[in-house]
N, C-alpha and C positions, 0 to 999 in steps of 0.2 A: 441916687434913684434906684428903684428896684421894680421889677414886674413879675407877676405870676401868670402862668398859662395853664389851662386845664386841657388835658388830652383825653379823648374818649374813643379814638380810633387807633390808627397806627402809631400815634405818639405814645400810646401806652407801652408798646414794646420797642419802639425805635424813635426816640425823640430827634436825633440827628443834629442837635445843636449843643453848644456848651452851656451847661446849667450848674447851679450851685447846690440846690437842694431838691429833693423829690419826696412827695408825700402821696400815699394811697388814700383815697377818700371818694366822696361823691358830691354831686350837686342835686338840689331838689327841684321838683316840678318840671323835669325834663326826662324824656326817654329816648333811647337810641333807635333810629330807624334807617333803613337802607333806601332812601328816597332821592338821593343825589347822584347825578351823573359824574363820572370821572373819565375824561377824554385824553389825558396826557400821562397818566401813571400806569393804570391797569386796564385801560380801554383806549379807544380811538374815537374821533368825531363820527365815523361811520358806524361804529359799534361800541357805544359807551358802556363802561363798566358801571356797576352800582356800588356806591360807597356810602358810609354812614354819615348821618347828620343828626341833629337834635330836633325833637318835636315837643312843643310845650304840652305838658300833661300833668294836670293838678294831682298831687299826691304821689307821683312817680319819683324815683331816684335813679341817677345814672352814675355808676362807679367808673373811676378812671384814675389818672395820675395828675398831680399838680407839680409844676416845675418852677423853680425860682431862678431868675437871672439877675445878678447884681455884679457890680465891678466897674461901673462907669459907663458913660454914654456910648462909647465905641462898641463895647461888648454887647450892650443892650440893643443897639441899632443893628448890629450884625445878626443877632438872634432873631429879631423881629423881621428883618428883611428876608431871612431864610424861611421863616414861617409863612410870610405872606406869599412868597413864590410857591411854596409847597402846597398851601391851602388856597390856591388861586380860585378854585371853584366855589368857595364860600364867600358870600357877598356881605357878610356882617361880622362885627365883633361885638360880643355881649359881655357885660360885667356881671359876675355871679358870686354868690357866697359858696364857700367850699367847706364841707363838713368831714369829720373823721369818725371812725367807729366809736371813739371814746366819748363823744358828746354830740348827740343828735339835735340838741336844742340850740346850742350856740356855735356859730361858724368858727372854724379854726382860722379861716382867711376870708377877707372880704375884697371886693374889687378884682377878682380873678378874671383874666381874659379868656374867653372861649370863642372859637370860630363857629359861626352858625350860618344858616342859609334861610332865605325868605321862602316860605312854602307857597309859591305863586308861580305858575307856569308862564304867565304873561310877562311878569317883571323880573323873573329869574330864569335865564336860559338854561341853567344847569339842573333845575328842579324837575325831577321825573314824576314825583308823586308816588303814592302807594300802589301796589299791584298784588294780585293773588300770589301766594307763596310759591307755587310751582312755576309761574311765569318769571318771578324774580330769580329763582334757582336756575332756570334755563338760561337767562341772560348772564348770570354770574358764571355759569359753567362754560360759556363759549366766548366770553370777553377776555381780551388780553392786550397788553400795552408794553411800553418800554421798560416798566418796572416789574413785569411779570404778569401772571394770570390773575384774574379777578377771584378765582376760587381760592388761591393761596391766601389772599387778603382775609377772607372770612374765616378760613381755618386757623390762620395765625391769630386773629382776634379771639376766636373761641378759646384757643390755648392761653393767650395772654390774660384773659379774664379768669380762667381757671387758675393760672399761676398766682394771681393776686388774691385769690380766695373769694371772688365775687362773680360768679357766672351769671350770664344774662339769658333768661329763658327764650327771648326772641331770637338771639343769636344762635342758641342751641337748636331751636326749631328750624331756622333757615339753613343752618349747616347740615342738619340731618336730611332736609329736603334736597339739598344740593348733592349729598351722597347718593340719594335715590336716583337722581338724574344721571349722575356719573357711574352708577352701577357699583358703588362701594358698599359692601356689606358691613353693618355694625355702626356704632357711634364713635365718638372721640375716644381713643385709647388713652385713658388718663394716666397710666403708668408707663406709657411708651411714647417714643418720639412721633410727632405728627407726620403724616405722609406729606412729603413735599411735592412740588409740581412735577419733578422728574419721575416720581413714583406713582403718579395718578394718571391712568390712561386718558387720553383726550376724548375718547368716544366720538369718533368722527360722525356717528349717526345722529348726534344731537343737532337739531335744527336751531340755528340762532334765532332769538326773538327779533322780530322786525321793529326797528326803532328809527325814528326820524334822525338823520345825521345832525350833529351839533357843530357849531362853529369852532374853529381852532382855538385852543387856549392861548391867552396872551403871554402868560408867564412861561419860563423855561421849566423843563422837567426837573423835579427834585425827588430823590428816592423816598419811598414811603414804606419800604418793607424792612 
């Protein structure tokens, strides 16, 4: 038996599990959005971080990485258990077709698993929904959790997508708005190392966005950076 998993967030740069193959490619009719709360990695129940999820969007594509896990039931079970702990805020698994740059008409892989979330604030306690860009940037600028600052997550994502050769305009726009909030001059230095959290001033004058506290996550913390 074998399974494939599609990563579009931190899995792109840090899968964190034992895999056998990795392909760069995309899925169709989805776009990346920062509409999901994270309360156990880069945020807390009192001050949730914003993390990315997928929004169904006809004609859109979302680039990322597909990972193959094979080698018997124990290995596959271990990888899936790790992923389910790590992606505990996502309430659904969806099967998608995965395409590569070489062929946009015929999928390279079918039945690829992707973690998704229900865009419904009533039935999905982690769904924050969309917000103005500046409001999201302020929330990201001030959120922090056991795995680090929320700002580091988006800057790492910006760099990871650049590194695979498929930048996301939405991520670039949000990252640049975040830089404005943090008082960082300029955009992503493409030939230089990204600023890490220790190099970015916290800017204590930034007022946190007021958000309703979320319940504690059931799963244990799993590194996402």
